C-alpha positions, 0 to 999 in steps of 0.5 A: 531518503534525505531531502534538503529543501532550498526553496519551498517545493524544491528538493536537491536530489536526483528525483527533483521532478518527482517531488513537489509541495502539495496544495494542502499545507504540510503535504508533499506529493510524489509523482512516482513510486516510493520505496522504504528499505527498497530501491525497487518499489513495484507499487505506489508505496512499498515498505520493506519492514515494520510500519508504525501508524499513529492514526487511522488507516482507511480501507474500502473494507473498513466499516466506517466506509459502509452504509446499509449493512444488512444480514443475508440469507446464510443458505444462499451464501453457503451455496455460493461458497461451494461454487468457489475455486479454492487453491493452494500456491507457493510464492515464486522464489524471486518474489519471496526473496525480494519480499523477505518471505521465508516460508514460501 
């Protein structure tokens, strides 16, 4: 993507409506899906290739987002695990080819 800003918050391309300057300084907001190395993103952000992150990535499973972490009864948890349904699967060929997955 290449954007040429002519006026603050305005971009000259086919998707002018989707992009705007954010309320927080130095931010841009996209009202739609963003694809990097793909022209058919099926999620809010799809990166086909490697991503280099020079900061933190926060995820709901991140320990920094949790509190009151405590040990649980191991025997009870093992009993619950034995009730889980375990499966094997193959990716659909059309999904694997789009995602660059060779070993389906």
